[in-house]
N, C-alpha and C positions, 0 to 999 in steps of 0.2 A: 421477524424474529429478533428477540432481544438477547444480546450476548452479555454475560456478566463475568466479572473477575472470579477465577476459581473453577470455572467450567471448562470442559474439554473443547478446544477450538474445533469448529466444524471443518472436516477435511473437504477438499475440493480437488477437481481435476480441470485444468484450464490451459489454454495456449498462451505461450509467451510471444515476444516480438518476432521470433523466428518460426512460429508455428509448432514449436516443441511443447509437449505436454508437461506441465508442472503440477505436482500434487503437494499439498501441505505435508502429508505423511512422509515424503521423501527426506524431509529435514528433521525428523525426529532425532533427538540427541543434540540439537543446536537450538539456540534462541532465534526466534523469527520476529522481525518487525514487518508486519503486514500493513502497508499503508495504502489507504484509498484516497484518491485525489480526483478532482473534477475533469481536468483536460490538459493534454500535452501542450507545451509552449505558451501557456498563459502566464502572466506575471507571478502569481502566487505559487502555482505548481512548479514553475521553473526555479523559483527561489528555493522551494522545498527540496526538489531533486538535486539541485546544485549543492545545497548544504549537506545532504546525505553523501553526495559524491566527495565533497571536500573533507569529510570526516570518515570516509569509508574504511580506511586502514584502522582507525581506532575502533570502529564498530566490529571489524573482523577480529581484531585482537581480543575483543570481549565476547567472541564466539557468536556474533549475530549474522544472520542471513537477512538481507533486505529484499523485500518483494513489493513492488509498486503495482497497484491495480487501478485501472480506469476503464471507461467504456470505449476508449479509442481503439482503432484498428491496429493490426500488427504493423502495417506500413507506417502509420503515424508514429507508433512507438519506435520503429527503426529510425525514422528521421529525428525524433526527439533524442534518442540515445546517441546518434551520430553527431548531432549539432552540439550537444553538451557533454559528450564523452562520459556518459553514465556507465558505471561498472557493474550494475545490478540489473536483473531481469524485470521487465514490465509485462504484466498480464493484460491481454486484450480481452476484457470481459464484455464483449459487444452484446451478448444476450442477457447481461446483468445477473447471471446465475450466482457468482461469488458475492456480488453486492447484496443480493437477496438473502443469501446464507448469513451474512454478517449484519444485515439491517442497515446498510449504508445508502440504499437507494430510497430516498424519501421526498416528500413534498417540501419544497423550499420556497421561501418568500424573499423577493429581492425587488426593491424599488416599487412596491405595490403590486407586483406580479407574483403569481404562484406557478410553479412548474416542478416536475419531478427532476431530481438530479442527485449527484453524489454528495454525501455529507462527508467532508474531509475528516477522517478518523484513522488512527493507527492502533492496531492491536498488537500487544507484546505477548508472544507465546513462548513459554519456557521449554526446556529440553524434553519435558514429558508430554508436551502437547496441550498444556493448560494455559488459559488466558491469565497472565500475571499482571497486566495493566491495560487500560484503555485510555488513549490520549484523544480526547474529544476537542480540546482547545489547542489545536496545533499552531505552533509559532513557526511559520514557514521558513524563516531565516535562522531559526535556532532549533530545528527539529531533531538533529542528532543528539544535542544535549538533553532534550526531553526523553529520548529513547534510552540514553545511557544513565539517566538519573535513577 
């Protein structure tokens, strides 16, 4: 599926790190930064999560909800959150349902090899549930600034 700016963000129902159900629609009235990342505790993903953590108060002041999504398990998410003191939920999309909805599970090429994986992408969703921006060239160490722009 191809997501475009201006369209209604696809709603989803998925489990967070604690096994609690999160839906996109529960955040209507707030801005949501829905960020897809490949894997917990890898260098780029850790830099991205820590940048969001370090700027979390500013994001909250701008009425943002931060939701991270990867195919990691709830347990891996719990460990990642505990190790880096992350203040926002991480969705355990082990079946790739949310990835499929947003088109972030794709064929990737790396060092001459092809494999399916998460394409690092952030969707900015406005208070009305519309996609207001798509960040496809994520700067992991400056991601909060990209969201706030």
